[in-house]
C-alpha positions in Angstrom: -8.1 -2.1 -26.7 -5.9 -1.0 -23.7 -2.8 -3.2 -23.5 -2.2 -4.8 -20.1 1.1 -4.4 -18.3 1.6 -7.9 -16.8 4.0 -6.8 -14.1 1.7 -4.1 -12.9 -1.1 -6.6 -12.3 1.3 -9.0 -10.7 2.6 -6.4 -8.3 -1.1 -5.4 -7.5 -1.7 -9.1 -6.6 1.4 -9.4 -4.5 0.8 -6.1 -2.8 -2.8 -7.0 -1.6 -1.8 -10.4 -0.5 1.1 -8.6 1.5 -1.5 -6.4 3.1 -3.5 -9.4 4.2 -0.5 -11.1 5.6 0.6 -8.0 7.5 -2.8 -7.7 9.2 -3.2 -11.5 9.8 0.2 -11.6 11.6 -0.9 -9.1 14.2 -3.7 -9.4 16.8 -4.8 -7.7 20.0 -3.9 -9.6 23.2 -5.9 -9.8 26.4 -4.2 -6.6 27.5 -5.3 -4.6 24.6 -1.9 -4.6 23.1 -1.3 -5.2 19.4 1.2 -8.0 19.1 3.0 -8.8 15.7 5.0 -11.5 14.2 8.1 -9.4 13.2 9.5 -12.0 10.8 6.4 -12.1 8.7 6.0 -8.3 9.0 9.6 -7.9 7.6 8.8 -10.1 4.7 5.5 -8.6 3.6 6.2 -4.9 4.7 6.6 -3.5 1.2 2.8 -4.0 0.5 1.7 -0.4 0.3 4.9 0.8 -1.2 4.4 -1.6 -4.1 0.9 -0.1 -4.5 2.4 3.4 -4.5 5.1 2.6 -7.1 2.4 1.0 -9.3 0.4 4.2 -9.1 3.4 6.4 -10.0 4.2 4.0 -12.9 0.8 4.2 -14.5 -0.1 7.8 -13.7 2.9 10.1 -14.2 2.4 10.0 -18.0 -1.2 10.9 -17.8 -0.7 14.0 -19.9 -0.2 11.9 -23.0 -3.8 10.6 -22.6 -6.0 13.4 -21.2 -6.1 16.8 -19.6 -5.4 17.5 -15.9 -9.0 18.2 -15.3 -10.0 14.8 -16.6 -7.2 13.1 -14.7 -8.2 14.6 -11.4 -12.0 13.8 -12.0 -11.2 10.2 -12.8 -8.9 9.7 -9.8 -11.3 11.3 -7.4 -14.1 9.2 -8.7 -12.0 6.1 -8.4 -10.9 6.9 -4.8 -13.0 9.6 -3.4 -16.4 7.9 -3.8 -15.3 4.7 -2.3 -13.7 6.6 0.6 -16.9 8.4 1.4 -19.3 5.6 0.8 -17.3 3.0 2.8 -16.5 5.5 5.6 -20.4 5.8 6.1 -20.9 2.1 5.9 -18.1 1.3 8.4 -19.2 4.2 10.6 -22.7 2.5 10.9 -21.0 -0.8 11.3 -18.7 0.5 14.1 -21.7 1.5 16.1 -22.6 -2.1 17.1 -20.0 -4.4 15.7 -16.1 -4.8 15.7 -13.5 -6.1 13.4 -9.7 -6.1 13.4 -7.9 -4.4 11.8 -9.6 -1.3 10.7 -13.0 -0.3 12.1 -12.9 1.8 15.2 -15.9 1.8 17.8 -18.1 4.9 18.0 -20.2 4.8 21.2 -21.6 8.3 20.7 -22.5 8.4 16.9 -23.8 11.5 15.3 -23.1 13.8 12.4 -20.6 15.9 14.2 -18.8 12.8 15.4 -18.8 11.3 11.9 -17.4 14.5 10.4 -14.7 14.7 13.0 -13.9 11.0 12.5 -13.8 11.2 8.7 -11.5 14.2 8.7 -9.1 12.4 11.2 -9.2 8.9 9.7 -10.9 7.6 12.8 -13.5 5.4 11.2 -11.5 2.6 9.7 -7.8 3.3 10.2 -6.7 1.2 7.2 -8.2 3.9 5.1 -5.2 6.0 5.7 -4.1 4.8 2.4 -6.9 6.7 0.6 -5.8 9.9 2.3 -2.2 9.4 1.3 -3.0 8.5 -2.3 -5.2 11.5 -2.8 -2.4 13.8 -1.7 -0.2 12.1 -4.4 -2.9 12.6 -6.9 -3.0 16.3 -6.2 0.8 16.5 -6.7 0.8 14.4 -9.9 0.1 17.4 -12.3 3.4 18.9 -11.2 5.3 15.6 -11.2 3.9 14.9 -14.7 5.5 17.9 -16.2 8.9 16.8 -14.7 8.3 13.3 -15.9 7.9 14.7 -19.5 10.8 17.0 -19.5 13.1 16.8 -16.5 13.4 13.1 -15.3 16.7 14.0 -13.6 14.7 16.3 -11.3 12.4 13.4 -10.4 15.5 11.4 -9.4 16.5 14.4 -7.3 13.2 14.3 -5.4 13.5 10.7 -4.8 16.9 11.3 -3.2 15.5 14.0 -1.0 12.6 11.9 0.0 15.0 9.0 0.8 17.3 11.1 3.0 14.6 13.2 4.7 12.2 10.3 5.7 14.1 7.1 5.5 17.6 8.1 6.8 17.3 11.2 9.0 14.0 10.6 10.6 14.4 6.8 10.6 17.7 6.8 12.6 16.4 9.6 14.8 13.5 7.4 16.0 15.4 4.1 16.0 18.1 5.6 18.1 15.7 7.5 20.4 17.3 10.8 19.6 15.5 13.8 21.1 14.4 15.2 17.6 11.5 17.5 17.9 8.9 17.2 15.3 5.8 19.4 14.3 5.7 23.0 13.4 8.6 24.0 15.6 10.9 21.1 14.7 13.5 20.6 12.1 11.7 19.9 8.6 14.2 17.8 6.6 11.9 16.4 3.9 10.8 19.2 1.5 8.1 17.0 0.0 4.6 16.9 1.3 4.3 13.1 1.5 6.7 10.4 2.6 5.4 8.2 -0.3 6.3 10.8 -3.0 9.8 9.0 -3.5 8.2 5.6 -4.1 5.6 7.2 -6.4 8.2 8.7 -8.6 10.4 5.5 -8.4 7.7 3.4 -9.9 7.6 5.7 -13.0 11.4 5.7 -13.3 11.5 2.0 -13.1 8.6 1.6 -15.7 10.5 3.8 -18.1 13.8 1.9 -17.5 15.5 5.3 -16.5 18.2 3.2 -14.7 20.7 1.0 -16.6 20.4 -2.8 -16.4 23.6 -2.8 -14.3 22.1 -0.5 -11.8 18.8 -2.3 -11.8 20.8 -5.5 -10.9 22.4 -3.6 -8.1 19.1 -2.5 -6.7 17.7 -6.0 -6.8 20.8 -7.2 -5.0 20.5 -4.5 -2.4 16.9 -5.4 -2.0 17.8 -9.1 -1.2 20.5 -8.0 1.2 18.1 -5.6 2.9 15.6 -8.4 3.4 18.2 -10.7 5.0 19.4 -8.0 7.2 15.8 -7.2 8.4 15.2 -10.8 9.1 18.4 -11.1 11.2 17.5 -8.0 13.1 14.1 -9.4 13.9 15.7 -12.6 15.2 17.9 -10.7 17.6 14.9 -8.5 18.6 16.1 -5.3 17.1 12.9 -5.0 15.0 12.9 -1.2 15.4 15.7 -1.1 13.0 14.2 -3.9 10.7 11.0 -2.6 9.8 11.6 0.7 8.1 14.2 3.1 6.9 16.8 2.5 4.2 16.2 -1.3 4.4 12.5 -0.9 3.6 13.4 1.3 0.7 15.9 -1.0 -0.9 13.8 -4.1 -0.3 10.6 -2.6 -1.7 12.4 -1.3 -4.8 14.4 -4.5 -5.3 11.2 -6.6 -5.0 9.4 -4.4 -7.4 12.2 -4.8 -10.0 12.4 -8.5 -9.5 8.7 -9.0 -10.3 9.1 -6.7 -13.3 12.2 -8.6 -14.5 10.6 -12.1 -14.1 7.3 -11.1 -15.7 9.1 -9.8 -18.8 11.5 -12.8 -19.2 8.9 -15.5 -19.5 5.8 -16.1 -21.4 4.0 -17.9 -18.6 2.3 -14.8 -17.2 1.3 -13.3 -20.6 -0.4 -16.7 -21.4 -2.7 -16.2 -18.4 -3.1 -12.5 -18.9 -6.9 -12.4 -18.6 -6.9 -14.3 -15.2 -4.2 -12.2 -13.9 -5.8 -9.0 -15.0 -9.2 -10.1 -13.5 -7.7 -11.1 -10.2 -5.7 -7.9 -10.0 -8.7 -5.7 -10.6 -10.2 -6.8 -7.3 -7.2 -5.5 -5.2 -8.8 -2.3 -4.0 -12.1 -4.0 -3.3 -10.2 -6.6 -1.2 -8.4 -3.8 0.7 -11.8 -2.3 1.6 -13.6 -5.4 2.6 -10.9 -7.6 4.2 -11.6 -6.6 7.7 -15.1 -8.0 7.2 -13.9 -11.2 5.5 -11.4 -11.6 8.4 -14.3 -11.3 10.8 -16.4 -13.8 9.1 -13.5 -16.2 9.0 -12.9 -15.7 12.7 -16.7 -16.3 13.5 -16.8 -19.4 11.2 -13.6 -21.1 12.3 -12.6 -19.5 15.7 -8.8 -19.8 15.1 -6.3 -18.8 17.8 -4.8 -15.4 16.9 -1.3 -16.7 16.4 -2.2 -20.0 14.9 -1.3 -21.3 11.3 -4.9 -21.0 10.5 -5.2 -17.3 11.5 -1.9 -16.1 10.1 -1.8 -18.0 6.9 -5.1 -19.6 5.9 -7.2 -16.6 6.8 -5.5 -14.3 4.3 -5.3 -17.0 1.6 -9.1 -17.8 1.9 -9.8 -14.1 2.1 -7.9 -13.4 -1.1 -9.3 -16.3 -3.2 -13.0 -15.9 -1.9 -12.8 -12.2 -1.8 -11.5 -11.9 -5.2 -14.2 -14.2 -6.8 -17.0 -12.4 -5.1 -15.8 -8.9 -5.8 -15.1 -9.8 -9.5 -18.7 -10.9 -10.0 -20.5 -8.3 -8.0 -18.6 -5.6 -9.8 -20.5 -6.5 -12.9 -23.2 -4.4 -11.3 -22.4 -0.7 -12.4 -23.4 0.8 -9.0 -21.3 -1.6 -7.1 -18.4 -1.0 -9.5 -18.4 2.7 -8.5 -17.9 1.9 -4.9 -15.6 -1.1 -5.3 -13.4 0.1 -8.2 
């Protein structure tokens, strides 16, 4: 029987709840502008980065279990099928109905419009995660070889990614420097995806590549990064608070904290089955939560910046959504499209 890694499940649960909080703490005002609660955004911003680190932690050693061909087939089934199926479903939904965040209206539907929208992530914009994770899956066979024989090179890639994306580009944008991007601009990050560093970091943390002392330092830096981010939000300098080095340190520190806590107490292992069952619904909740949010809005009509909208809606969505998804996934066909 496959042994569960408790902290992986806990981080999955924390990550999906953070996604819900990020989306409930923003709304479209009467001028069509997205308004965000920056303090809540700063607290829950590691959401997707936690998912990415979990993916790296569980996938970079795949060569110990099966071939690259099997790995790619399994990953594409898990992500590719839901992406296509739910893109079709949301495209049809988008023709007549609306929801926020995610679904994008399509007033002139058709096959050509669908294909264009699918290739440009213009059906449900929260599906950008699927496109990003697929790129990481395609890169994994290369990273897996380094994971087995050259972990120091993995750390080298993490450093390159950090400097290229979360230092150079972050400060260029935050300081409004006239840096030109695109094909004619300066390309600092040699890695295809900005998430590669987090993907690798998850594996390095899982394998205890760093000493306990360095892990403690990373957790401390994560706490300091969060405090600085919150202070920057309070003084209305959120463009510095919600990205860059602060995001990196906070995400890694939070990941390590959950891992450390889960491994130092028996409480979570005593509830392993419940935690595993709940964590297994995370991707399904990610896919369906715009519809759960819409249903909550129709049922209770909360003001967009109210306590009910910002806090109760994600909690209700998580609890009700996890329960529904867990049970409907017992049907084999549904499990293929809600993995």
